[in-house]
C-alpha positions as CSV (number, residue, x, y, z in Angstrom):
1,M,-124.7,79.9,-78.1
2,T,-123.4,76.3,-77.3
3,E,-123.5,75.0,-73.5
4,N,-119.3,75.4,-73.3
5,E,-119.5,79.1,-73.9
6,A,-122.8,79.4,-71.8
7,A,-121.1,77.8,-69.1
8,L,-117.4,80.4,-69.4
9,I,-120.0,83.4,-69.9
10,I,-121.3,82.7,-66.1
11,Q,-117.6,81.8,-64.3
12,Q,-116.4,85.2,-65.7
13,A,-119.1,86.7,-64.4
14,F,-118.9,85.1,-61.3
15,K,-115.2,85.9,-60.9
16,R,-116.0,89.4,-61.6
17,Y,-118.6,89.9,-59.0
18,M,-116.2,88.3,-56.4
19,K,-113.4,91.1,-57.2
20,K,-115.8,93.6,-56.2
21,K,-117.3,91.6,-53.2
22,T,-116.6,93.1,-49.6
23,D,-116.8,91.4,-46.3
24,R,-118.2,93.7,-43.1
25,Y,-114.7,95.0,-42.8
26,G,-114.5,96.8,-46.3
27,L,-111.5,94.0,-47.5
28,Y,-112.1,92.2,-50.3
29,R,-111.1,88.3,-49.8
30,Q,-112.0,85.3,-52.2
31,Y,-113.4,82.2,-50.9
32,V,-113.0,78.5,-52.3
33,P,-115.9,76.5,-51.0
34,L,-115.6,73.5,-49.3
35,M,-119.1,72.2,-49.8
36,N,-118.5,68.4,-51.7
37,G,-114.9,69.0,-52.9
38,I,-113.3,69.1,-49.1
39,E,-111.7,66.0,-50.0
40,L,-109.6,67.3,-52.9
41,L,-108.5,70.4,-50.8
42,F,-106.8,68.4,-48.0
43,T,-105.3,65.5,-50.4
44,D,-102.9,66.8,-52.3
45,S,-99.4,65.1,-53.6
46,K,-97.9,63.5,-51.2
47,N,-94.4,63.6,-53.1
48,E,-95.2,67.6,-54.0
49,L,-96.6,68.4,-50.6
50,Y,-93.1,67.6,-48.6
51,T,-91.3,68.7,-51.2
52,L,-92.5,71.7,-51.3
53,N,-93.6,72.2,-47.6
54,M,-90.5,74.2,-46.0
55,N,-92.2,73.7,-42.5
56,R,-91.6,70.0,-42.5
57,I,-90.0,68.4,-39.6
58,S,-86.4,67.3,-40.4
59,K,-86.8,63.3,-40.2
60,S,-84.3,62.7,-37.8
61,A,-87.2,64.4,-35.2
62,L,-89.8,62.5,-37.1
63,G,-89.7,59.3,-35.2
64,P,-88.4,55.1,-35.8
65,E,-89.1,53.9,-38.9
66,K,-89.3,50.5,-38.2
67,K,-92.5,51.4,-35.7
68,V,-95.9,50.6,-37.1
69,Y,-97.5,54.1,-37.1
70,L,-101.1,52.5,-38.5
71,T,-103.2,50.7,-36.4
72,D,-107.4,50.9,-35.4
73,N,-106.2,53.1,-32.3
74,S,-103.6,55.3,-34.1
75,L,-103.9,59.0,-34.7
76,F,-102.1,59.3,-37.8
77,Y,-103.6,59.4,-41.1
78,A,-101.7,57.1,-43.7
79,E,-100.8,59.8,-46.8
80,R,-102.6,62.9,-45.1
81,E,-101.9,65.2,-41.8
82,S,-103.5,65.2,-39.0
83,I,-104.6,67.4,-36.8
84,L,-104.7,67.5,-33.2
85,I,-105.9,70.6,-30.2
86,F,-105.2,70.4,-27.0
87,G,-106.8,71.6,-23.9
88,G,-107.7,74.8,-23.3
89,S,-110.9,76.2,-21.9
90,D,-113.6,78.9,-22.2
91,P,-112.2,82.0,-20.5
92,H,-115.7,83.8,-20.5
93,T,-117.0,81.0,-18.1
94,G,-116.0,79.1,-15.0
95,Y,-114.0,76.5,-15.0
96,G,-115.9,73.0,-15.7
97,V,-118.8,74.8,-16.7
98,G,-120.9,72.8,-19.4
99,K,-118.7,70.6,-21.6
100,H,-115.4,72.4,-20.5
101,T,-112.8,70.1,-18.4
102,G,-109.3,71.6,-19.8
103,K,-108.4,68.2,-21.0
104,E,-110.2,67.3,-24.1
105,I,-108.0,66.0,-27.2
106,F,-109.7,66.5,-30.7
107,R,-108.8,66.1,-33.7
108,Y,-109.9,66.8,-37.2
109,V,-111.5,64.9,-40.1
110,P,-110.5,66.1,-43.5
111,H,-112.6,64.1,-45.5
112,Q,-115.4,64.1,-43.6
113,N,-115.1,67.8,-42.2
114,Q,-115.4,67.5,-38.8
115,W,-113.7,67.3,-35.6
116,E,-113.8,64.2,-33.1
117,F,-113.2,63.5,-29.7
118,V,-109.9,61.2,-29.6
119,G,-108.7,61.4,-25.7
120,E,-108.1,63.0,-22.9
121,L,-104.7,65.0,-21.3
122,P,-103.6,63.5,-18.0
123,E,-104.5,66.9,-15.9
124,P,-106.2,70.5,-17.4
125,R,-104.4,72.3,-19.2
126,Q,-104.4,76.1,-20.8
127,H,-101.7,78.3,-21.9
128,H,-99.2,75.7,-22.9
129,S,-97.6,74.7,-25.7
130,V,-97.2,71.6,-27.7
131,V,-94.9,70.5,-30.3
132,F,-94.2,67.0,-32.6
133,M,-90.4,65.3,-32.1
134,K,-89.3,62.0,-32.6
135,G,-93.1,60.3,-33.2
136,R,-94.5,61.7,-30.2
137,V,-96.5,65.4,-29.5
138,Y,-94.4,67.2,-26.4
139,L,-97.3,69.7,-24.3
140,V,-94.9,71.9,-22.0
141,G,-96.0,73.8,-19.1
142,G,-98.8,76.1,-19.3
143,T,-101.5,76.9,-16.3
144,D,-103.7,74.5,-14.3
145,P,-107.4,76.2,-14.3
146,R,-108.9,74.0,-11.6
147,D,-109.0,75.7,-8.0
148,D,-107.4,74.7,-5.2
149,D,-107.7,76.1,-2.0
150,V,-103.3,75.7,-1.6
151,R,-101.6,76.2,-4.5
152,G,-104.1,78.7,-5.6
153,K,-106.1,79.5,-8.6
154,A,-104.6,78.4,-12.5
155,I,-101.7,77.8,-10.9
156,V,-98.6,78.2,-13.8
157,V,-96.8,74.7,-13.7
158,D,-93.4,73.2,-14.7
159,T,-94.9,69.6,-16.0
160,V,-94.0,68.2,-19.4
161,W,-95.5,65.6,-21.1
162,S,-94.8,63.0,-24.0
163,F,-98.1,61.9,-25.7
164,E,-97.7,58.8,-27.9
165,P,-100.9,59.2,-30.8
166,V,-100.3,55.3,-31.8
167,K,-101.3,53.8,-28.4
168,R,-102.8,57.3,-27.5
169,S,-100.5,56.7,-24.0
170,W,-99.2,60.0,-22.2
171,F,-95.3,59.9,-20.3
172,S,-93.8,62.1,-18.1
173,E,-90.5,64.1,-19.0
174,G,-88.0,66.2,-17.3
175,S,-89.5,69.2,-15.8
176,L,-88.8,72.8,-17.1
177,N,-86.5,74.5,-14.4
178,T,-89.3,77.8,-14.3
179,P,-92.9,77.3,-14.5
180,R,-94.1,79.2,-17.4
181,K,-97.1,80.0,-19.4
182,H,-98.0,81.7,-22.6
183,F,-94.0,81.4,-23.9
184,G,-92.5,80.0,-27.2
185,L,-91.5,76.5,-27.6
186,I,-89.6,75.2,-30.9
187,V,-87.6,72.1,-32.3
188,H,-84.6,71.6,-33.4
189,K,-82.6,68.7,-33.8
190,N,-84.4,66.5,-31.0
191,Q,-84.0,69.4,-28.3
192,L,-86.7,71.6,-27.8
193,F,-86.3,75.3,-27.0
194,A,-89.2,77.0,-24.3
195,I,-88.9,80.5,-25.0
196,G,-90.1,83.5,-22.9
197,G,-93.7,83.4,-21.2
198,Q,-95.2,84.6,-17.5
199,D,-93.8,82.4,-14.1
200,R,-95.6,81.4,-11.3
201,Q,-95.2,85.3,-9.9
202,Y,-96.6,86.9,-13.0
203,K,-93.2,87.7,-14.0
204,T,-92.5,88.3,-17.4
205,L,-89.5,86.5,-18.5
206,D,-86.5,86.8,-20.9
207,S,-84.9,83.2,-20.3
208,V,-85.1,80.3,-22.8
209,E,-84.9,76.6,-21.6
210,K,-83.5,74.2,-23.7
211,F,-84.4,70.0,-23.9
212,D,-82.5,67.2,-24.5
213,S,-84.4,64.4,-25.2
214,K,-81.7,61.9,-24.9
215,R,-80.9,63.2,-21.6
216,G,-84.1,64.1,-20.3
217,N,-83.6,67.5,-19.0
218,W,-83.5,71.1,-19.3
219,T,-80.7,73.4,-19.5
220,L,-80.9,77.6,-19.4
221,V,-79.0,78.8,-22.8
222,A,-78.6,82.9,-23.1
223,P,-81.5,84.9,-22.5
224,M,-83.6,87.3,-25.1
225,Q,-82.6,90.8,-25.0
226,Y,-86.2,91.5,-23.6
227,T,-88.4,90.0,-21.2
228,R,-92.3,88.7,-22.7
229,T,-95.2,87.0,-22.6
230,G,-97.8,85.7,-24.8
231,L,-95.1,86.2,-28.1
232,A,-94.9,84.2,-31.3
233,C,-91.7,81.9,-31.7
234,T,-90.8,79.6,-34.5
235,K,-87.9,78.2,-36.7
236,Y,-87.3,79.8,-39.9
237,R,-84.6,79.2,-42.5
238,G,-82.4,77.1,-39.4
239,V,-82.5,80.9,-37.2
240,V,-85.7,81.0,-34.0
241,W,-87.6,83.7,-34.4
242,A,-89.2,85.4,-31.4
243,A,-91.6,88.4,-31.7
244,G,-94.2,90.8,-30.5
245,G,-95.5,90.2,-26.9
246,I,-96.1,91.8,-23.6
247,S,-93.9,93.3,-21.4
248,L,-95.1,93.4,-17.5
249,L,-93.8,96.8,-16.0
250,P,-93.8,98.6,-13.2
251,K,-94.9,101.8,-14.7
252,G,-97.8,99.7,-16.7
253,N,-97.8,96.9,-19.9
254,K,-96.3,97.3,-22.8
255,I,-97.2,95.4,-26.0
256,L,-93.6,95.0,-27.9
257,D,-93.0,95.1,-31.6
258,V,-89.9,93.9,-31.5
259,V,-88.6,90.6,-33.4
260,E,-85.3,89.1,-32.3
261,S,-83.3,86.1,-33.7
262,Y,-81.7,83.5,-32.2
263,N,-78.5,81.5,-33.7
264,I,-78.3,78.5,-32.3
265,D,-74.8,77.4,-32.4
266,S,-73.9,80.5,-31.0
267,D,-76.0,80.8,-28.7
268,Q,-77.1,84.3,-29.5
269,W,-79.8,87.0,-29.8
270,T,-79.9,89.7,-32.0
271,E,-82.9,92.3,-32.7
272,I,-83.8,92.1,-36.3
273,T,-86.9,94.1,-38.4
274,R,-89.5,94.9,-35.6
275,L,-93.3,94.4,-36.6
276,R,-95.4,96.7,-38.5
277,Y,-97.4,97.1,-35.0
278,P,-97.3,96.0,-31.4
279,R,-99.4,92.5,-31.3
280,C,-99.2,90.0,-28.1
281,F,-101.2,87.0,-28.5
282,F,-101.4,85.7,-31.9
283,K,-99.2,83.2,-33.8
284,M,-95.8,82.8,-35.9
285,F,-96.3,80.3,-38.7
286,V,-94.2,78.9,-41.3
287,M,-95.6,77.2,-44.7
288,Y,-93.6,77.0,-48.2
289,D,-90.3,78.5,-47.4
290,R,-92.8,81.9,-45.6
291,L,-93.2,83.0,-42.4
292,Y,-96.5,84.5,-41.4
293,L,-97.9,85.9,-38.6
294,V,-101.6,85.2,-37.6
295,G,-104.2,87.7,-36.0
296,G,-103.1,88.9,-32.0
297,A,-104.1,91.5,-29.6
298,G,-102.9,95.0,-30.5
299,F,-103.4,98.2,-31.4
300,E,-102.7,99.2,-35.6
301,T,-102.4,103.3,-35.2
302,K,-100.7,105.0,-32.5
303,K,-103.2,107.5,-32.9
304,D,-106.0,105.0,-31.5
305,P,-104.2,103.0,-29.0
306,T,-107.4,100.8,-27.8
307,T,-105.6,97.1,-27.9
308,T,-108.1,95.0,-29.6
309,S,-108.2,91.5,-31.5
310,L,-106.5,91.5,-34.9
311,G,-107.4,90.3,-38.3
312,A,-104.3,90.3,-40.2
313,I,-102.2,88.3,-41.5
314,D,-98.6,89.2,-42.2
315,V,-95.7,87.4,-44.4
316,W,-92.2,88.5,-43.7
317,D,-90.8,89.9,-47.5
318,V,-87.2,88.4,-47.9
319,K,-86.1,90.6,-50.9
320,K,-87.4,94.0,-49.1
321,L,-86.6,92.7,-45.5
322,K,-89.9,94.1,-44.2
323,W,-93.5,92.9,-42.8
324,L,-96.3,93.0,-45.5
325,N,-100.4,92.5,-44.7
326,V,-101.5,90.0,-47.2
327,A,-104.8,88.6,-45.9
328,E,-107.3,89.4,-42.9
329,M,-109.3,87.0,-41.2
330,V,-113.0,87.1,-41.1
331,I,-113.1,87.7,-37.1
332,P,-110.1,89.3,-35.8
333,R,-108.9,86.6,-32.7
334,H,-105.8,86.4,-30.5
335,G,-104.8,83.2,-28.2
336,H,-105.8,81.0,-30.9
337,S,-103.6,78.2,-32.3
338,V,-103.0,77.1,-36.1
339,A,-102.2,74.0,-37.9
340,F,-101.6,73.0,-41.4
341,I,-103.0,70.4,-43.8
342,G,-102.3,70.0,-47.3
343,T,-101.5,73.6,-48.7
344,Q,-104.0,75.3,-46.0
345,F,-102.8,76.2,-42.7
346,M,-106.1,76.6,-40.1
347,I,-106.6,79.1,-37.4
348,I,-108.6,77.6,-34.8
349,G,-110.6,79.4,-32.2
350,G,-109.6,82.3,-30.1
351,V,-111.0,85.3,-28.6
352,T,-112.2,88.2,-29.8
353,T,-112.9,91.7,-28.9
354,I,-115.4,92.2,-32.1
355,Y,-118.6,89.8,-29.9
356,M,-116.6,89.6,-26.9
357,R,-116.2,85.8,-26.4
358,A,-114.6,82.7,-27.1
359,L,-114.9,81.2,-30.3
360,N,-115.2,77.7,-31.6
361,N,-114.9,78.4,-35.9
362,A,-112.0,77.8,-37.2
363,E,-110.8,79.8,-40.5
364,C,-108.5,78.0,-43.2
365,F,-106.7,80.0,-45.7
366,C,-105.0,78.2,-48.6
367,V,-101.6,79.2,-49.4
368,R,-101.2,78.0,-52.6
369,R,-104.1,79.8,-53.9
370,G,-104.0,83.1,-51.9
371,R,-107.1,82.0,-50.6
372,W,-109.7,81.7,-47.9
373,V,-111.1,78.5,-47.8
374,R,-114.8,78.4,-46.7
375,G,-116.9,75.9,-44.8
376,V,-114.9,74.0,-42.4
377,A,-116.8,72.5,-39.7
378,P,-116.6,74.6,-35.9
379,L,-115.2,72.9,-32.9
380,Q,-117.9,71.5,-30.8
381,L,-116.6,74.1,-27.9
382,P,-115.7,77.8,-28.1
383,V,-112.4,77.1,-26.8
384,S,-108.5,79.4,-26.4
385,G,-105.5,78.7,-24.4
386,H,-105.7,75.6,-26.2
387,A,-102.6,74.3,-28.6
388,A,-102.6,72.6,-31.8
389,V,-100.0,70.6,-33.9
390,T,-100.0,68.7,-37.1
391,L,-98.7,64.8,-37.1
392,P,-97.4,64.1,-40.8
393,P,-98.4,61.1,-42.6
394,A,-97.6,57.8,-41.6
395,M,-95.9,57.2,-45.0
396,L,-93.6,60.0,-44.5
397,I,-92.1,58.2,-41.5
398,S,-92.2,55.1,-42.1
399,R,-91.3,54.8,-46.1
């Protein structure tokens, strides 16, 4: 038997073993180990990546082409994406306990497989939202976790800031009309849309605000049909999707399976196919023209209505017009963030009812291979209520 033949037999045996392997929840999953090959996993062809990835930002929203994006202080990479996470805290510890300030900014360094501290927010924030638009990261709303004798604790805010990643500078923008937390935020043609959430009086919202980056102000547009907080939102095939969430009602809270779509041109909301089951505090994410639902809190069956963290990742089937389960996380979680790098998306932090604690680990799923990538470095701190964003490669903006 030759060496090559022996290697082939070993590889085939390993594949059979992986097919039989199950995790602690009895669910099959395949892993791609990072090890020394981590750089290769995150450095796909730059042309192929942005041709296939339909989640890319429109060129008009990327930023000025003549600007210099690569400097010693810049947070952009030349030919790969950069993941940044902003703020958040550990809800199972008091504010300020340990190293938690709610102001930290971390960046993932793929070729070193580590997270690095790269700056701070002007003020502590949690339960806020961020998006990338016109070369800047916009951080909108959320809560200030600091105690205040006048304002109270964890007050919901209306502040809007923009962060310039080249010089790592912060700028004040026009404030929201309504302070809100746990809301959806999407970008469309140099405009931001803040959707739903919860206000300072703990009222769940159906209102939607639009930010005009040229005028610097927010205006109200058509409200959703349902009031909800902890919903997930994204833009998919030119339409805004708003899914799930929780309504705080006089007779009790209700977790929703409702999905609405918003036509930006006609300013109209329409109810569409519902989720497989109610869920809240999850993420909706688009990659390779596929719409994913990631994690959250809810209950999978009416027989057991106990609210727990969910590990399910669902995808929208455009032919059957229904949601299908495609994968399960190792640790079910909610209150997490999601961002992409290369052909993978990373599920970062959050809290879990499995262990009743906040998480500092990140799970990584390769969309192209349909497999989990094992070995992504954990954050320095457990964190929830944070927000993550992907910065595009500098060469994409400046070319």
